[in-house]
N, C-alpha and C positions, 0 to 999 in steps of 0.2 A: 564637419565630417559626417557623412551619412552613416546610418546604422550598419549597412552592409560593409562600408569601409572600416568601421570599428571592429566588425567581426573578423574581417581579414587581418587587420593589424593585430588583433588580440591573439592570433595564432602564432605570432612571432615570439621567440623566446626572450621577452623582456623582463619576465618575473620568474621566480623559482617555481618548479613544477608543483601543481596542486595548491598553490597559494590562493588565499582569498582575494588578493589584489588582482589576480588575473580574471576574477569573476565580476569585477566592478562594472566593466562595460556591458555586462549581461545581467545586471541586477533585475531588470524588469521580467525577463523570462524565468529567472531563478525564483523571484518572489512570487510570480504567478503560479509556478509549479508547486512551491511550498504552500501557498494559500489554498490551492485546489485540494491538496492532500489534507490540509488542516480542516477544511470544511467537510470533506468526505468523512474524516474521522469523527468529527463532532456528530454528524448525522447518523453514522453507523453505530457508534458507541452509545448513542441515546437509547438504541434498542437494547444493547447489552446491559446497560445500567438499570433499565426498567423492566427486565424480564419477570421478576416476581410480581410487580405491580400489575403488569398487563395480564399475566396468567390468572391473578386473583380476580381482576375485573371481567375477564372473558370466561371464567370458570373452567379453566383447562389446566393440564399438568405442565411441568417444566419440560418434559419430553415433547409435548405438543409444540411448545415454543421453540424447541430445537428444530422442528420441522420448518418453522419460519426462517431460521438461519440457513437451513439446507436449501430451501427454495430461493432465498436471496442469492445464494452462491450460484445457482443455475442462471439467474438473471445476470450476475456478474460475468459468468462465462460467455453468455451471448453478447454482452456489452464489450468485453475485451476483444473478442474476435471480430464482431461487426464494426466496432469503432476502429479497430486496426485496419480493416479494409477501407473504411471511410477516410482515415488519416492518410493512408498510402495513396489513395486516388484523388482526394480533394484538398488535402493539406492538413498538417498537424493542428494548426491554430483553429480552423473551423470546427474540427472534431472536438477539440478541447472546449470551445465555447458551448457547443450543443450539449456535451456531457454535463457540464456544470449546471446549466439551466434545467436539464432533465432530472438529475438527482435531487436538486433543490425542490422542485415541484412535488416529487413523489415523497420526499421526506415530510413536507407539510401535510400531504394527504394521509400519511400514516397516523397523524394525530386525529383524523376523522374516522378511523376504523371503528366499526361497531361490533366486530366479532373476529374470531380466528381466521375464518375463510377470507374475509376482506383484508385483514392484515397480511395474509400470505400473498394475495394478489398484488397489493400495493408494494410490499417489500420485494417481490419479484421484479416489478417495474423499476423500483429504486435501484436494485442491483444492476440493471442494464446500464443506467447512467453512471453509477459508481465505478463499474469496471471500465466503461468507455472513457471516462475522464482521466483515469490513471494512464491508460494505454497511450492516449494522444499526448498528454503533458510530458510523460517520461521520454517518448521519442523526440518531442520538440526540444526538450532541455538537453538531452545527450547530443543532439545534432547542432546545437547552437553555441555551446561553450567550448573553450580550448581543450585539447586532448589532455593536457597535464592537470586540468582542474575538474575533469569529469567525475572522478571519485568523490571529491568534496561537494560538487554540485548535486550528485546523487544523494549524498548524506543530508544536505540541507533540505532537499525536496522531501525525503522520507521522514525527516525530523518533524515535518508539519503534522504527521499523524499523531505523534505524542502530545504536541501542543493542543491539537484538537481534542484528544482524549482527556487531557487535563482540564481543558475548558469545559467540556461536557460534565466531568466529575464535579467541578466547582459549581456549575449551574444546577445540577441535580441536588446537591447538598442544600441549596437554597429553595428550590422549587418543590421537591417531593414532600417535605414535611408539611407544606401549606397548600400546595396546588396539585392539580392532576398531572400525571405523566405526559399527557397530551401536549402540554405547553412546550416541552422539550422538542417535540417534533415540529411544532409551529415555528419555533426559532430557526429550524433547519431550512426555511425558505430563503434565508439571507444569501446563500451562495449565488443566487441568480445575479447579484450585483457584481460578482467577480467577472462575469461575461463582458461587462462594459470595459473593465480594465484590460482584458485580453484583446478586445476589439480595437481599442485605441492606443494601448501601451506596449503591445507585444508584437514582434515581427514574426513572419513565417520562418520555418527552418531553412537555412541556406542550402542544406543538402537536398531537401525536397525540391526547392526552387531550381537547383542545378540539374537535378534529374528531369524535371519537367521541361527545362530549356533544351536539354539534350534530346529528349523524346520529340519535341517540336521540330528540332532541326532534322532529325532522322525521318520525320513524317513527310518532309518535302522530297526526300530521295526515295524512300520505300516505306511501307507500312511497318512500324516498329513492333516487334513481338512483345506481348504483355509479359512482365516478369513473373516467373513461376516460383512459388514457395517450395523450397527444398527441405525435406525432412532428413537432414544429414545427422552425423554424430553430435555436432555441436547443438543442433536444435533439439534432438532427443534428450541430451543432458539437461538443457535449460528447462524443458517441460517436466522431466522427472523430478529435478531438484525443486522446482516451484511447487509441484504437487505435494511433496512430502514436507517441505518447509512451511507451507501454508497450513497443513494439517497440524504440524508441531506448534505453530503460532496460535492456532485456535485452541489447542489443548492447554496452552499456557494461560491464556487470558480471556477467552470468550465467556467462561463461567466464573472468572475471578470475582467480579462484583457480586454475583449470586452466592458464591461460597462465603464471602465476607459477611453478607447479610443473613444467609440462611443457616450456615454452619457455625460461624463465629458470632453470629447475632449482633452485628454492628449496626448502628443507626446510619442513615444516609450521611450525616456529618462525619462520623468516624470512618466510614468507607472512603471518604475523600482523601485521607492522609496516606493510607497504603497505595491507593491509585496515584496520588500525587507523587509519592516517592518513586513509583514505577515509571511514571511519565518523565520526571526529572532525570532519572537514571537513563531512560531511553534517549532523551535528548543528548545527554553527555556521551552516551555510548555510540550514537549514530555519528556525531561529529568526530569522535575519537576513531571509530572504525573507518570512516572516510579518509581521515588523515593517515592512519596506519596502512590502509590498503594502497594508498599512493606511494608508500615507501617499501612495503614488504609484499604486496600483491594480495589479491582477493582470497586465495586458498588458505594461507596461514591465518588470516584474520577470522575466516569462517570457522575453521577447526577450533581455534581458541575460544570463540563464543559458544560453540556447541558443548565443549567440556564444562564451561562455567554453568550453562543451563542444566546439564545433567546433575551437577553437584548441588545446585541450589533449589531445584524444583520442590523438594520435600519441605524445607522450612518456608519457602515462599507461599505454599498453599496450606500448610498444616501447623506451623509454629503457634504455640499457645502464648508465648511471651510477646507482648505487643512491640517492644523494642526490636526483638529479633525479626518479627514480621516486617517491620518498616525497613530494617537494614537489608533483609533478603529481597524485598521489593525493589529497593534502589539498585542493587547489584544485578538482580534478574533483568530489570529494565535495560541496563547497560549492555548485557549480553544478548538477551532474546530479541530485543529490538535493534541493537547495533548491527546485527547481521543483515537486517533489511536495508541498511544504508547502502549496501553493495548491490542490491537487486537491479536497479535500472542500468547501472554500468555493466554488471555481470550479464544481463540479458542482451543489452545492446551489442556487445561484442560477438554474440553468437548468431547474429542474423545480418545479411547484407542490407545496404540502405534501401534497395528497391522494395523489399518485403519486411523491413525491420519492424514497423509498427504492427503489422499483422502477426509477425512471429512473437514479438514481446507480448502482444495481446493474447495469443494462443497459450503461451506459457503461463501467464497470469490467470487465464480462463480456467485451464485445467487445475491450476493451483487453488483457485477459489472453490472448486468442487471439493477438493481435499479439505478445505476449511469447513465447508458445509457438512461433510461427512463426520468430521470431529464434533460438530455441533449436535449431530444426531446421536452418535455412538456414546459420547461421554455421559450424558444424563441417562441413557438407556441402560448402561452397564454399571452406573454408580448413582443409585437413588439415595436421596436424603444425605445422611452423614458419610456415605461411601463416595460422594461426588469428588472430593479431593483425591482419593486414592485412584479412582478411575482416570482422572486427568494425568496424574503422575505416571501411571503405567504407559499411557499413550505417548507422553513426552519422552520418556526414556527410549521406547522402541523407535519412534520416528527420528530421534536425534542420531541414533546409530546409522539409520538408513541415509539420512542427509549427509553425514560425514563420508559414507562410502561413495555416494553419487558425486560429491564435490571433488573427491580425489581421483575420479575417473576422467581426467582432463583430456579432451580430444587434441590431436596435434594441430589441426587447422581450425581457426576461429575466423569466420567470414568478415566480422566487423571489428577485427583487432585494430585496424588502422583507419578509423573513421575520419572523414574530412569535414571541415567546417567552412573552408574557403569556397564561396559560391562562384568564383570566377574560373 
């Protein structure tokens, strides 16, 4: 049986909705999307884990390093939108491969930075590939798996971020006490190998292929109009929600390693355990949220996670008892990261297939700018011991806004009924 036949057959109701069994014929694309996000996370969190070390070597302040995060977010915005256009025009798989190679190269070059200006430039270029990889892989995955399993596939893909974060935390605990922070970025060159697996192990999106086939047929009769992106209510909601949700995410964890080292005075080895608990909780939370969303819908799960985040942000950042700190990190990971399990599925439903990758990329692009703004504002308004309090205030405020946007559900969702059958 060909891969296309398997994709068609898998859309028939032979398994229970949202079951892992329904994803088995699509394990390659699911694994590739998971691994892409894993490698993205390893490379990006290498920066977050080494902010104090880089600032010390470059002789700059933590606020100046916040500028690096902000500029990286601008690069991500460009990558999200430009790769979205690339994926819609030339295919999800090609855009996925280019993004993986791109961010791997510039992660390695970050380890060669000799000063703040060079780090800003290299991280800007890294952000372009970082954003582009997510845009293409998310669209490819959502258009390749059965409808009943999209929430779980979304959760599995997004769980890759926590595994990458955990891997980076483990590696830094070994490297930083003995070697330079630069070694972490050199390890980030490894993602280029994923491009080989995508090239020979992953099929193109059946939805994209079907659209290309339809356009080719229309071209024989008349010149087909290029699909235009529509900024309707569903698109506006997606963009607004991603903007504030990414801001909230950055307020929760962008400076978490720095707070553990600078405010709680933990060694790199001790830093690993709270981050490890956060990542393990995130993995559990994403899988649980993906399963719960398949049964109860995105909105109820989103609101539940937001409530937990608001209740736990203080002990997560400021608890003086180590056991309480670990417990709050575990639960915070389940809630704060669990909501991101729903993001690819949530965004995919809000854009039609002809402009889906661009629309998802645009939502993530503007969202990444929100993340960058948090990286600039939090250290600016919370210097030294005040850093946790600044982060907490921004988390509470952004959480309320996210809940309000999520509840403003449009009546019409252009991608509510995505097709995977290419015939």
